[in-house]
C-alpha positions as CSV (number, residue, x, y, z in Angstrom):
1,X,-3.6,19.5,40.5
2,X,-0.9,18.2,38.5
3,X,-3.2,16.0,36.3
4,X,-5.4,19.0,35.6
5,X,-2.6,21.2,34.6
6,X,-1.2,18.4,32.3
7,X,-4.6,17.8,30.9
8,X,-4.9,21.5,30.1
9,X,-1.4,21.6,28.5
10,X,-2.4,18.4,26.5
11,X,-5.4,20.0,25.1
12,X,-3.8,23.1,24.3
13,X,-1.0,21.3,22.3
14,X,-3.6,19.1,20.4
15,X,-5.5,22.1,19.6
16,X,-2.4,23.8,18.3
17,X,-1.5,20.9,16.2
18,X,-5.0,20.3,14.7
19,X,-5.1,21.0,10.9
20,X,-7.3,23.9,10.0
21,X,-10.2,21.8,8.6
22,X,-9.9,19.3,11.5
23,X,-8.4,15.9,11.1
24,X,-9.9,14.0,8.4
25,X,-10.3,10.1,8.2
26,X,-7.4,10.2,5.7
27,X,-5.2,12.2,8.0
28,X,-5.9,10.1,11.0
29,X,-4.9,7.1,8.9
30,X,-1.9,8.7,7.8
31,X,-0.8,9.5,11.5
32,X,-1.4,5.8,12.3
33,X,1.0,4.5,9.6
34,X,3.6,7.1,10.4
35,X,3.4,6.3,14.0
36,X,3.9,2.6,13.2
37,X,7.2,3.5,11.5
38,X,8.3,5.5,14.4
39,X,7.5,8.8,12.9
40,X,5.2,11.7,13.5
41,X,3.4,13.6,10.9
42,X,5.5,16.7,11.9
43,X,8.4,14.8,10.5
44,X,6.8,15.4,6.9
45,X,6.1,18.4,4.8
46,X,2.8,20.1,5.1
47,X,2.1,19.4,1.3
48,X,2.3,15.5,2.0
49,X,4.3,15.0,-1.2
50,X,6.9,13.0,0.9
51,X,4.1,11.1,2.7
52,X,2.9,10.0,-0.9
53,X,6.5,9.1,-1.8
54,X,6.6,7.0,1.4
55,X,3.6,5.4,0.5
56,X,4.7,4.5,-2.9
57,X,8.0,3.1,-1.4
58,X,6.0,0.9,1.1
59,X,3.5,-0.4,-1.5
60,X,5.2,-3.5,-2.9
61,X,2.9,-3.4,-5.8
62,X,4.0,0.1,-6.8
63,X,5.8,0.8,-10.3
64,X,9.0,1.3,-8.3
65,X,9.4,-2.6,-7.9
66,X,8.2,-3.4,-11.5
67,X,11.3,-3.9,-13.2
């Protein structure tokens, strides 16, 4: 019984957190990278601007490091 209740709860939470257009491959990839750094996508803005900034910071070939 507990497993069934937990499964239903997880399904409901996942459904509520699914983006309107569903999870794109890019979003899935971003979630993996965020998780590897100890973050969740909910830690970032909906616009994704801060994720783009983090991506630039993490990319050692970005213009930030060409000085």
